[in-house]
TORTOR-536989 format. One record per residue (C-alpha): residue in three letters; x, y, z. Coordinates in pm, 1 decimal. Example, Ala and Ser with C-alpha at 12.3 -4.5 7.8 and 13.67 -1.06 7.14 Angstrom:
residues 2
+-----+----------+----------+----------+
|  aa |     east |    north |       up |
+-----+----------+----------+----------+
| Ala |   1230.0 |   -450.0 |    780.0 |
| Ser |   1367.0 |   -106.0 |    714.0 |
+-----+----------+----------+----------+
end
This chain:
residues 438
+-----+----------+----------+----------+
|  aa |     east |    north |       up |
+-----+----------+----------+----------+
| Met |  10185.0 |  11559.9 |   8995.7 |
| Val |  10067.6 |  11472.3 |   9330.8 |
| Trp |  10080.3 |  11736.5 |   9610.2 |
| Pro |  10185.1 |  11603.0 |   9956.4 |
| Ile |  10048.3 |  11905.3 |  10131.4 |
| Val |   9687.3 |  12051.0 |  10104.6 |
| Arg |   9550.6 |  12360.7 |  10273.8 |
| Ile |   9192.2 |  12254.0 |  10360.6 |
| Ala |   9130.4 |  12554.7 |  10570.8 |
| Pro |   9293.2 |  12891.8 |  10712.1 |
| Asn |   9592.2 |  12759.5 |  10911.9 |
| His |   9474.0 |  12387.3 |  10845.1 |
| Tyr |   9687.3 |  12132.1 |  10642.7 |
| Ser |   9647.4 |  11784.6 |  10525.2 |
| Ile |   9964.4 |  11597.3 |  10468.3 |
| Asp |  10023.8 |  11280.9 |  10271.1 |
| Asp |  10393.2 |  11189.0 |  10338.7 |
| Pro |  10499.9 |  10867.1 |  10513.0 |
| Ser |  10796.8 |  11062.2 |  10664.1 |
| Ala |  10540.7 |  11277.2 |  10858.6 |
| Val |  10389.6 |  10988.9 |  11053.1 |
| Gln |  10675.0 |  10995.1 |  11310.1 |
| Ile |  10697.1 |  11365.2 |  11318.0 |
| Leu |  10337.1 |  11412.7 |  11408.7 |
| Tyr |  10258.8 |  11091.5 |  11607.6 |
| Gly |  10562.4 |  10909.9 |  11694.4 |
| Ala |  10626.7 |  10825.1 |  12066.1 |
| Arg |  10870.7 |  11133.6 |  12100.3 |
| Ser |  10643.7 |  11380.8 |  11918.6 |
| Thr |  10546.2 |  11705.3 |  12086.9 |
| Phe |  10260.7 |  11781.8 |  11869.1 |
| Ala |   9941.6 |  11807.4 |  12068.2 |
| Lys |   9605.7 |  11719.0 |  11971.7 |
| Gly |   9381.0 |  11975.2 |  11813.9 |
| Glu |   9040.9 |  12106.0 |  11972.2 |
| Trp |   8847.2 |  11889.5 |  11733.3 |
| Tyr |   8887.3 |  11591.8 |  11954.4 |
| Ser |   8715.0 |  11783.9 |  12263.6 |
| Val |   8380.8 |  11774.3 |  12062.5 |
| Ser |   8338.1 |  11400.3 |  12118.2 |
| Ala |   8263.7 |  11446.8 |  12489.5 |
| Ser |   8024.9 |  11636.0 |  12702.3 |
| Pro |   8177.3 |  11988.7 |  12778.2 |
| Asp |   8061.0 |  11941.4 |  13150.1 |
| Met |   8264.7 |  11639.6 |  13214.9 |
| Pro |   8538.2 |  11720.7 |  13485.9 |
| Ile |   8742.9 |  11440.4 |  13336.1 |
| Arg |   8827.0 |  11349.1 |  12970.1 |
| Asp |   8877.8 |  10995.3 |  12815.8 |
| Val |   9190.7 |  10902.9 |  12645.2 |
| Phe |   9037.9 |  10992.5 |  12305.2 |
| Thr |   8930.3 |  11352.8 |  12393.5 |
| Glu |   9196.9 |  11438.3 |  12645.9 |
| Leu |   9426.1 |  11698.3 |  12498.4 |
| Asp |   9673.0 |  11723.6 |  12773.8 |
| Ala |   9968.1 |  11476.1 |  12697.9 |
| Lys |  10040.6 |  11391.8 |  13071.0 |
| Lys |   9683.5 |  11337.8 |  13162.6 |
| His |   9613.3 |  11115.1 |  12867.3 |
| Ala |   9939.0 |  10906.2 |  12943.6 |
| Thr |   9823.8 |  10864.6 |  13298.4 |
| His |   9463.0 |  10749.5 |  13199.3 |
| Arg |   9596.2 |  10524.7 |  12919.3 |
| Arg |   9818.8 |  10344.0 |  13133.8 |
| Gln |   9551.9 |  10278.1 |  13388.0 |
| Ile |   9307.7 |  10106.2 |  13130.8 |
| Ala |   9570.5 |   9975.8 |  12877.9 |
| Gln |   9568.1 |   9629.1 |  13056.2 |
| Phe |   9190.2 |   9580.6 |  12951.8 |
| Tyr |   9288.8 |   9619.2 |  12582.5 |
| Ser |   9565.6 |   9375.9 |  12590.2 |
| Ile |   9586.0 |   9063.9 |  12364.4 |
| Lys |   9624.1 |   8863.5 |  12704.6 |
| Thr |   9303.8 |   9013.2 |  12847.1 |
| Leu |   9100.6 |   8990.0 |  12521.0 |
| Arg |   9176.0 |   8621.9 |  12492.5 |
| Lys |   8992.1 |   8584.1 |  12817.0 |
| Met |   8689.9 |   8745.7 |  12679.1 |
| Glu |   8677.0 |   8512.4 |  12356.6 |
| Asp |   8395.5 |   8321.5 |  12495.0 |
| Ala |   8171.0 |   8631.6 |  12512.1 |
| Val |   8270.3 |   8714.9 |  12158.8 |
| Asp |   8175.0 |   8352.6 |  12060.1 |
| Glu |   7833.6 |   8393.5 |  12219.3 |
| Cys |   7767.9 |   8674.6 |  11975.7 |
| Ile |   7885.4 |   8497.0 |  11678.5 |
| Lys |   7689.8 |   8188.7 |  11765.6 |
| Glu |   7368.1 |   8419.1 |  11798.8 |
| Phe |   7450.8 |   8588.4 |  11480.9 |
| Asp |   7502.9 |   8254.5 |  11321.0 |
| Gln |   7150.2 |   8132.8 |  11448.7 |
| Arg |   6989.5 |   8458.5 |  11331.0 |
| Leu |   7150.7 |   8436.5 |  10977.7 |
| Ser |   7011.8 |   8062.7 |  10957.3 |
| Glu |   6663.7 |   8170.0 |  11020.5 |
| Ile |   6686.3 |   8462.7 |  10769.1 |
| Ser |   6838.5 |   8201.2 |  10506.1 |
| Arg |   6522.5 |   7997.9 |  10549.4 |
| Ser |   6284.6 |   8285.6 |  10518.8 |
| Gly |   6450.8 |   8428.1 |  10201.0 |
| Glu |   6441.4 |   8773.3 |  10360.7 |
| Val |   6682.0 |   9052.6 |  10234.2 |
| Ile |   6881.1 |   9217.3 |  10496.6 |
| Asp |   7131.9 |   9509.8 |  10521.8 |
| Leu |   7425.6 |   9325.5 |  10629.6 |
| Gln |   7609.9 |   9647.6 |  10759.8 |
| Trp |   7308.2 |   9698.5 |  10994.4 |
| Trp |   7329.0 |   9347.9 |  11128.0 |
| Val |   7700.8 |   9339.5 |  11195.3 |
| Ala |   7660.6 |   9634.9 |  11454.5 |
| Lys |   7712.1 |   9504.0 |  11816.1 |
| Arg |   7414.3 |   9349.2 |  11962.7 |
| Phe |   7280.9 |   9537.4 |  12284.9 |
| Gly |   6992.7 |   9290.2 |  12285.9 |
| Phe |   6961.8 |   9357.0 |  11902.1 |
| Leu |   7041.3 |   9012.8 |  11754.6 |
| Lys |   6801.1 |   8815.0 |  11998.8 |
| Lys |   6518.2 |   9052.1 |  11891.5 |
| Gly |   6629.1 |   9142.5 |  11544.9 |
| Glu |   6553.8 |   9512.2 |  11583.5 |
| Asp |   6742.4 |   9798.2 |  11761.9 |
| Cys |   6500.8 |   9796.4 |  12052.8 |
| Met |   6685.7 |  10048.5 |  12256.7 |
| Asn |   6764.1 |  10278.4 |  11932.0 |
| Met |   7115.0 |  10267.8 |  12011.9 |
| Ile |   7232.1 |  10258.6 |  11647.0 |
| Ser |   7036.2 |  10573.5 |  11567.1 |
| Asn |   7164.1 |  10746.9 |  11892.4 |
| Ile |   7541.0 |  10659.8 |  11813.0 |
| His |   7486.1 |  10775.4 |  11447.7 |
| Gln |   7338.8 |  11090.1 |  11568.2 |
| Ser |   7623.2 |  11161.0 |  11810.4 |
| Leu |   7885.5 |  11109.1 |  11533.1 |
| Leu |   7695.6 |  11320.7 |  11301.2 |
| Tyr |   7720.5 |  11590.0 |  11564.3 |
| Val |   8095.5 |  11554.4 |  11573.2 |
| Ala |   8132.5 |  11555.1 |  11221.4 |
| Arg |   7960.8 |  11899.8 |  11188.2 |
| Ile |   8026.6 |  12074.8 |  11512.9 |
| Gly |   8385.0 |  11955.1 |  11513.1 |
| Val |   8462.8 |  12210.3 |  11230.1 |
| Tyr |   8384.1 |  12479.8 |  11497.0 |
| Pro |   8477.9 |  12340.0 |  11815.9 |
| Glu |   8446.7 |  12677.4 |  12010.5 |
| Trp |   8053.2 |  12652.7 |  11972.3 |
| His |   8053.6 |  12298.5 |  12125.2 |
| Arg |   7949.4 |  12406.9 |  12455.3 |
| Val |   7659.8 |  12602.3 |  12349.0 |
| Ile |   7534.0 |  12368.6 |  12089.4 |
| Phe |   7568.0 |  12065.4 |  12301.6 |
| Lys |   7341.1 |  12215.8 |  12572.1 |
| Leu |   7081.4 |  12327.9 |  12314.6 |
| Ser |   7078.4 |  11982.8 |  12169.4 |
| Ser |   7031.9 |  11833.3 |  12505.8 |
| Phe |   6766.6 |  12087.6 |  12621.2 |
| Phe |   6541.9 |  12018.4 |  12293.9 |
| Gly |   6574.1 |  11635.9 |  12350.9 |
| Asn |   6760.2 |  11547.7 |  12032.6 |
| Ser |   7124.1 |  11472.4 |  12152.0 |
| Gly |   7226.1 |  11125.1 |  12061.9 |
| Phe |   7510.0 |  11187.8 |  12293.1 |
| Ala |   7276.1 |  11220.0 |  12602.8 |
| Ala |   7103.5 |  10897.0 |  12502.1 |
| Val |   7431.0 |  10716.8 |  12491.4 |
| Met |   7554.6 |  10844.0 |  12796.7 |
| Asp |   7221.2 |  10775.3 |  12988.3 |
| Phe |   7277.9 |  10386.9 |  12833.2 |
| Ala |   7624.4 |  10368.9 |  12979.3 |
| Gly |   7526.8 |  10504.6 |  13304.8 |
| Lys |   7237.3 |  10253.1 |  13353.1 |
| Gln |   7458.2 |   9942.9 |  13250.0 |
| Ile |   7700.6 |  10049.7 |  13540.5 |
| Gln |   7436.5 |  10105.0 |  13782.8 |
| Glu |   7260.2 |   9781.8 |  13705.5 |
| Arg |   7568.4 |   9588.4 |  13748.6 |
| Leu |   7656.0 |   9758.8 |  14069.1 |
| Ser |   7296.2 |   9690.9 |  14221.9 |
| Lys |   7327.5 |   9321.1 |  14085.6 |
| Trp |   7620.5 |   9274.6 |  14310.5 |
| Gln |   7462.3 |   9443.2 |  14613.9 |
| Asp |   7145.6 |   9238.1 |  14566.4 |
| Glu |   7336.5 |   8905.4 |  14515.2 |
| Glu |   7600.0 |   8968.7 |  14770.2 |
| Thr |   7845.7 |   8795.0 |  14547.6 |
| Gly |   8090.6 |   9082.5 |  14492.1 |
| Glu |   8276.0 |   9126.5 |  14174.5 |
| Ser |   8304.1 |   8796.0 |  14002.1 |
| Gly |   8388.9 |   8750.5 |  13635.6 |
| Asp |   8624.1 |   8875.1 |  13381.7 |
| Asp |   8402.8 |   9081.9 |  13145.0 |
| Phe |   8522.3 |   9455.5 |  13084.7 |
| Leu |   8263.7 |   9628.3 |  13291.9 |
| Thr |   8360.4 |   9413.1 |  13594.8 |
| Ser |   8744.9 |   9479.0 |  13536.4 |
| Val |   8683.6 |   9854.5 |  13509.6 |
| Leu |   8468.3 |   9857.7 |  13839.0 |
| Arg |   8733.5 |   9661.8 |  14016.2 |
| Leu |   9002.8 |   9899.7 |  13921.0 |
| His |   8772.7 |  10173.1 |  14088.8 |
| Arg |   8721.3 |   9969.0 |  14392.9 |
| Glu |   9099.4 |   9891.9 |  14443.1 |
| Asp |   9174.9 |  10294.3 |  14411.1 |
| Pro |   8880.0 |  10526.4 |  14412.5 |
| Ala |   9091.0 |  10835.1 |  14417.4 |
| Lys |   9322.2 |  10740.1 |  14126.5 |
| Phe |   9028.0 |  10586.8 |  13923.7 |
| Pro |   8725.6 |  10747.1 |  14008.8 |
| Met |   8368.0 |  10662.0 |  13909.0 |
| Glu |   8391.1 |  10935.9 |  13639.1 |
| Lys |   8675.5 |  10755.3 |  13468.3 |
| Val |   8467.1 |  10408.0 |  13485.7 |
| Phe |   8166.9 |  10577.3 |  13311.3 |
| Leu |   8425.7 |  10738.3 |  13047.1 |
| Thr |   8591.8 |  10423.3 |  12979.4 |
| Cys |   8254.7 |  10245.1 |  12911.1 |
| Leu |   8119.0 |  10535.4 |  12705.4 |
| Gln |   8427.4 |  10530.0 |  12509.3 |
| Asn |   8388.0 |  10150.3 |  12425.3 |
| Ile |   8018.1 |  10204.6 |  12319.3 |
| Gly |   8053.1 |  10512.8 |  12116.5 |
| Ala |   8381.2 |  10435.2 |  11942.1 |
| Gly |   8386.4 |  10072.7 |  11936.0 |
| Thr |   8037.5 |   9982.8 |  11770.3 |
| Asp |   8055.2 |  10161.4 |  11424.5 |
| Thr |   8426.6 |  10099.9 |  11376.1 |
| Thr |   8424.8 |   9723.8 |  11414.5 |
| Ser |   8081.4 |   9701.6 |  11202.2 |
| Ile |   8230.9 |   9932.0 |  10928.5 |
| Ser |   8535.2 |   9729.1 |  10902.4 |
| Leu |   8358.4 |   9399.8 |  10891.9 |
| Ser |   8123.2 |   9531.4 |  10637.3 |
| Ala |   8416.0 |   9652.7 |  10415.2 |
| Ile |   8596.6 |   9323.1 |  10410.5 |
| Leu |   8270.8 |   9133.8 |  10345.2 |
| Trp |   8169.6 |   9362.8 |  10060.0 |
| Asn |   8506.5 |   9329.4 |   9882.5 |
| Val |   8515.7 |   8960.6 |   9923.3 |
| Ile |   8137.4 |   8882.9 |   9841.3 |
| Met |   8143.3 |   9121.0 |   9549.9 |
| Asp |   8448.0 |   8965.7 |   9391.4 |
| Arg |   8568.7 |   9289.3 |   9272.6 |
| Arg |   8919.1 |   9470.9 |   9351.9 |
| Val |   8742.2 |   9818.5 |   9344.6 |
| Leu |   8586.7 |   9982.9 |   9636.5 |
| Ala |   8264.5 |  10066.2 |   9459.5 |
| Lys |   8157.8 |  10437.9 |   9448.2 |
| Ala |   8318.2 |  10570.8 |   9770.6 |
| Asn |   8228.1 |  10896.5 |   9611.8 |
| Leu |   8313.7 |  11102.5 |   9912.7 |
| Phe |   8692.4 |  11038.6 |   9858.5 |
| Leu |   8754.0 |  10852.8 |   9540.6 |
| Pro |   8630.7 |  10881.1 |   9179.1 |
| Pro |   8411.2 |  10593.5 |   9081.9 |
| Arg |   8600.2 |  10344.0 |   8865.9 |
| Pro |   8468.5 |  10049.9 |   8664.5 |
| Ala |   8446.1 |   9726.9 |   8852.7 |
| Val |   8696.0 |   9456.1 |   8760.8 |
| Pro |   8588.3 |   9109.1 |   8796.5 |
| Cys |   8793.9 |   8901.9 |   9034.4 |
| Leu |   8671.9 |   8553.9 |   9147.8 |
| Thr |   8997.7 |   8456.6 |   9303.3 |
| Ile |   8955.5 |   8641.0 |   9605.8 |
| Ala |   8655.8 |   8476.2 |   9732.7 |
| Arg |   8752.1 |   8146.4 |   9615.0 |
| Gln |   9108.8 |   8171.2 |   9751.3 |
| Leu |   8995.1 |   8293.1 |  10099.2 |
| Arg |   8719.8 |   8022.6 |  10112.6 |
| Ala |   8968.6 |   7752.0 |  10015.8 |
| Glu |   9178.6 |   7851.0 |  10303.2 |
| Ile |   8885.8 |   7833.3 |  10547.6 |
| Asp |   8756.3 |   7509.4 |  10411.1 |
| Glu |   9112.0 |   7352.0 |  10419.9 |
| Lys |   9163.0 |   7456.8 |  10772.2 |
| Thr |   8800.9 |   7326.8 |  10872.3 |
| Ala |   8868.9 |   7005.6 |  10705.5 |
| Asp |   9208.7 |   6943.3 |  10872.9 |
| Gly |   9035.2 |   7022.4 |  11210.4 |
| Gln |   9230.9 |   7348.7 |  11255.4 |
| Leu |   8936.5 |   7578.2 |  11255.5 |
| Ser |   8693.4 |   7555.7 |  11550.5 |
| Asp |   8323.9 |   7670.9 |  11539.9 |
| Pro |   8347.0 |   7943.1 |  11590.1 |
| Pro |   8713.7 |   7991.4 |  11527.0 |
| Thr |   8954.5 |   8092.7 |  11799.3 |
| Phe |   9179.8 |   8380.3 |  11734.3 |
| Ala |   9479.7 |   8185.7 |  11757.8 |
| Glu |   9356.4 |   7966.3 |  11480.3 |
| Thr |   9295.1 |   8261.0 |  11234.5 |
| Gln |   9637.0 |   8398.6 |  11278.9 |
| Thr |   9779.1 |   8074.8 |  11080.7 |
| Met |   9571.6 |   8163.8 |  10786.5 |
| Pro |   9806.7 |   8417.0 |  10583.9 |
| Tyr |   9571.3 |   8495.2 |  10293.2 |
| Phe |   9298.6 |   8584.2 |  10541.6 |
| Gln |   9534.7 |   8797.2 |  10725.1 |
| Ala |   9608.6 |   8975.2 |  10396.4 |
| Val |   9233.8 |   9031.6 |  10351.9 |
| Ile |   9199.0 |   9194.1 |  10685.1 |
| Leu |   9499.5 |   9425.9 |  10621.2 |
| Glu |   9348.7 |   9500.7 |  10272.6 |
| Gly |   9017.5 |   9557.2 |  10400.7 |
| Leu |   9114.5 |   9810.8 |  10659.8 |
| Arg |   9340.9 |   9981.7 |  10413.4 |
| Ile |   9077.5 |  10046.5 |  10133.9 |
| His |   8807.9 |  10147.2 |  10374.8 |
| Pro |   8931.4 |  10250.6 |  10724.1 |
| Ala |   8650.3 |  10311.8 |  10951.7 |
| Ala |   8784.7 |  10675.1 |  11045.4 |
| Ala |   8780.5 |  10942.9 |  10802.3 |
| Phe |   8873.4 |  11258.6 |  10977.4 |
| Pro |   9225.0 |  11404.3 |  10975.3 |
| Leu |   9446.0 |  11309.0 |  11298.4 |
| Val |   9476.0 |  11667.4 |  11378.7 |
| Arg |   9787.2 |  11792.1 |  11576.2 |
| Ile |   9907.0 |  12142.8 |  11661.3 |
| Val |  10245.7 |  12242.4 |  11541.3 |
| Pro |  10454.4 |  12309.9 |  11874.7 |
| Lys |  10661.6 |  12605.5 |  11978.4 |
| Gly |  10928.6 |  12694.3 |  11720.9 |
| Gly |  10747.0 |  12555.6 |  11421.8 |
| Ala |  10838.8 |  12225.2 |  11237.3 |
| His |  10956.9 |  12111.2 |  10901.9 |
| Ile |  10707.2 |  11855.4 |  10777.9 |
| Ala |  10712.7 |  11712.2 |  10391.5 |
| Gly |  10975.2 |  11947.7 |  10297.9 |
| Arg |  10800.5 |  12262.6 |  10428.0 |
| Phe |  10820.9 |  12471.6 |  10733.4 |
| Phe |  10497.0 |  12509.5 |  10944.1 |
| Pro |  10496.2 |  12769.8 |  11223.8 |
| Glu |  10372.2 |  12701.9 |  11564.3 |
| Gly |   9994.9 |  12691.3 |  11632.2 |
| Val |   9911.4 |  12558.9 |  11269.3 |
| Ser |   9683.7 |  12255.0 |  11263.5 |
| Val |   9815.1 |  11970.7 |  11063.4 |
| Gly |   9745.6 |  11611.8 |  11014.4 |
| Ile |   9728.4 |  11293.0 |  10803.5 |
| Asn |   9393.1 |  11142.0 |  10714.3 |
| Cys |   9425.1 |  10764.0 |  10656.5 |
| Trp |   9175.9 |  10769.1 |  10347.9 |
| Val |   9426.7 |  10976.0 |  10191.3 |
| Ala |   9730.1 |  10786.0 |  10301.9 |
| His |   9601.2 |  10451.4 |  10210.5 |
| Ala |   9552.1 |  10575.2 |   9850.5 |
| Asn |   9916.1 |  10683.5 |   9813.0 |
| Gln |  10038.3 |  10499.2 |   9500.8 |
| Ala |  10400.4 |  10552.4 |   9587.6 |
| Val |  10356.3 |  10324.4 |   9893.1 |
| Phe |  10069.0 |  10091.5 |   9802.0 |
| Gly |  10110.2 |  10077.3 |   9438.3 |
| Glu |   9949.2 |  10215.1 |   9102.0 |
| Asp |   9637.9 |  10003.6 |   9190.8 |
| Ala |   9602.5 |  10149.3 |   9537.9 |
| Asp |   9236.4 |  10214.3 |   9450.9 |
| Gln |   9174.4 |   9841.8 |   9406.2 |
| Phe |   9107.9 |   9578.1 |   9663.9 |
| Arg |   9394.6 |   9336.3 |   9617.5 |
| Pro |   9501.5 |   9144.4 |   9932.7 |
| Glu |   9801.6 |   8978.6 |   9734.8 |
| Arg |   9983.5 |   9309.0 |   9776.8 |
| Trp |  10037.9 |   9221.8 |  10142.0 |
| Leu |  10199.0 |   8888.6 |  10053.3 |
| Ala |  10481.6 |   9067.6 |   9859.6 |
| Asp |  10849.8 |   9087.0 |   9967.6 |
| Lys |  10930.7 |   9171.9 |  10328.0 |
| Glu |  11063.5 |   9527.6 |  10221.8 |
| Thr |  10762.2 |   9642.6 |  10035.0 |
| Val |  10525.0 |   9502.9 |  10296.7 |
| Ser |  10720.2 |   9682.3 |  10573.4 |
| Ala |  10682.2 |  10000.5 |  10377.4 |
| Met |  10312.8 |   9950.4 |  10354.1 |
| Asn |  10289.4 |   9882.0 |  10726.3 |
| Arg |  10435.7 |  10202.6 |  10830.7 |
| Tyr |  10177.2 |  10396.7 |  10627.5 |
| Trp |   9898.9 |  10156.0 |  10738.7 |
| Ile |   9730.4 |  10385.9 |  10991.6 |
| Pro |   9344.0 |  10278.4 |  11038.8 |
| Phe |   9408.8 |  10282.4 |  11424.1 |
| Gly |   9613.2 |  10598.0 |  11425.3 |
| His |   9988.6 |  10580.0 |  11532.8 |
| Gly |  10206.7 |  10609.9 |  11830.6 |
| Ser |  10104.0 |  10709.3 |  12200.5 |
| Arg |   9746.7 |  10805.0 |  12073.6 |
| Thr |   9696.0 |  10478.7 |  11884.6 |
| Cys |   9318.5 |  10360.3 |  11914.3 |
| Leu |   9281.0 |  10131.4 |  12232.9 |
| Gly |   9064.4 |   9902.8 |  12011.1 |
| Lys |   9349.0 |   9814.3 |  11770.1 |
| Asn |   9333.2 |   9457.5 |  11915.0 |
| Ile |   8971.9 |   9428.9 |  11986.5 |
| Ser |   8856.0 |   9472.6 |  11616.9 |
| Pro |   9077.0 |   9251.6 |  11431.7 |
| Met |   9005.0 |   8983.8 |  11710.8 |
| Glu |   8628.2 |   9018.2 |  11641.2 |
| Ile |   8681.3 |   9034.3 |  11260.8 |
| Ser |   8912.1 |   8728.9 |  11258.7 |
| Lys |   8658.4 |   8511.5 |  11432.5 |
| Ala |   8343.9 |   8656.0 |  11257.3 |
| Val |   8452.1 |   8646.7 |  10894.0 |
| Pro |   8550.8 |   8284.0 |  10853.1 |
| Gln |   8256.1 |   8164.5 |  11045.2 |
| Leu |   8035.3 |   8354.2 |  10793.4 |
| Leu |   8201.5 |   8260.4 |  10482.5 |
| Arg |   8237.9 |   7896.2 |  10548.0 |
| Lys |   7846.9 |   7878.6 |  10620.6 |
| Tyr |   7679.6 |   8138.3 |  10391.9 |
| Asp |   7663.9 |   8258.2 |  10051.8 |
| Phe |   7547.0 |   8622.2 |  10006.4 |
| Glu |   7339.2 |   8717.1 |   9694.3 |
| Arg |   7307.5 |   9092.9 |   9617.7 |
| Ala |   6954.0 |   9202.1 |   9618.2 |
| Asp |   7042.9 |   9445.6 |   9337.3 |
| Ala |   7320.2 |   9331.2 |   9119.5 |
| Asn |   7363.4 |   9667.9 |   8955.5 |
| Ala |   7345.3 |   9876.0 |   9272.3 |
| Glu |   7687.8 |  10028.9 |   9374.3 |
| Leu |   7814.4 |  10080.0 |   9736.8 |
| Glu |   7692.0 |  10413.2 |   9884.1 |
| Cys |   7868.1 |  10573.5 |  10186.1 |
| Glu |   7790.5 |  10850.1 |  10419.8 |
| Tyr |   8048.6 |  11023.7 |  10630.7 |
| Val |   7977.9 |  11081.5 |  10996.9 |
| Cys |   8332.1 |  11096.8 |  11133.4 |
| Phe |   8329.8 |  10736.7 |  11016.9 |
| Val |   8264.7 |  10629.4 |  10665.5 |
| Lys |   7945.4 |  10417.6 |  10700.8 |
| Gln |   7796.9 |  10180.5 |  10429.8 |
| Lys |   7439.7 |  10246.4 |  10342.1 |
| Asn |   7301.2 |   9991.4 |  10099.8 |
| Met |   7463.7 |   9642.0 |  10173.5 |
| Lys |   7146.8 |   9459.9 |  10089.7 |
| Phe |   7193.8 |   9082.1 |  10060.1 |
| Lys |   7000.5 |   8754.4 |  10060.1 |
| Ile |   7163.0 |   8506.8 |  10281.0 |
| Ile |   7192.8 |   8138.1 |  10148.0 |
| Arg |   7296.1 |   7848.3 |  10355.5 |
| Arg |   7610.3 |   7693.3 |  10223.9 |
| Glu |   7623.9 |   7323.9 |  10182.1 |
| Val |   7959.6 |   7227.6 |  10329.7 |
+-----+----------+----------+----------+
end
């Protein structure tokens, strides 16, 4: 028997029930965020970002101010910047394929920060972000200790948070200095320019602290999530198996099931679109939306290996609430973990532990039920702002890589290793890159 409610700590429950999604996270939900979220920010910041803000009204106001920057319409204006990254990545892979070097693919699909051009993490950003996430994963269990431990970490100079904050601050100052030196004002449509423009228009409603927090949030939350999602999709497609190998933190290891149809069918769709002139170099986001099998691969990749692995904690409001057939008194912490939800066999089928994109090409009723419990970006008013950014980057990058390169596993017998640091990061995606003859 599968239990929909598991007590994971005193007054803290994990819920696995599709009916609980609307109760906990729906637009009309009165469940507030738990203190766990506060650990993702400096305790001394006078204003919180939309992720760490616990007050519903303040969160709604801040979110309305910046939501425009994450809309599909706005993101399409930034496609050129994404294309630039993809072209640079393509160039580096081409060089690597000629050298015969074995690379860690997960490491390379992290956002660049000057990284792709030099082939090294010259500002130590990947390490600093990793350290900050590790901090949240550990201290989030005891949020009441956050203020003290954060100050101690910063004092001893080993705070990943401090380094990422310093980086964000420098980027903002460099942009402001550049505008002042060139006397050209705020030109362009990139993210930082847009946010600074909002500040200039109304400094009282959107102070510089919000500029800083919005940029910091993009760096801290957007880097690993997209690289993990990209890696999850590439791993499952490249390895031609329907099983997520050895995600031993959450799922028991299962024997691999050979499946050549996934890679072949996806590549056939990519090659057909390319041959018909319907897939640019790099692909546009709009073009990739006409590829049904590829879209199913994305949905399945984010289902089988969502980046976030922390429960979306909410506090039961005054008067208590009935959830999954049980009454919970006010003040109790409850939440759904998407790793648990996405493994629900009643929703996703008895083979829910397998990577099978075809499940998303089933009848409308089945797909609708899965979509309601597909929550890699959360749900409701607190849905991740990056829910449009990540799919756009993935949609453009994956077809470009698969039509140009083959990926040969460095160790054919090695299984995927994962590490939990709030996000579930892959550790050993070692591949040899081979230029594909098309």
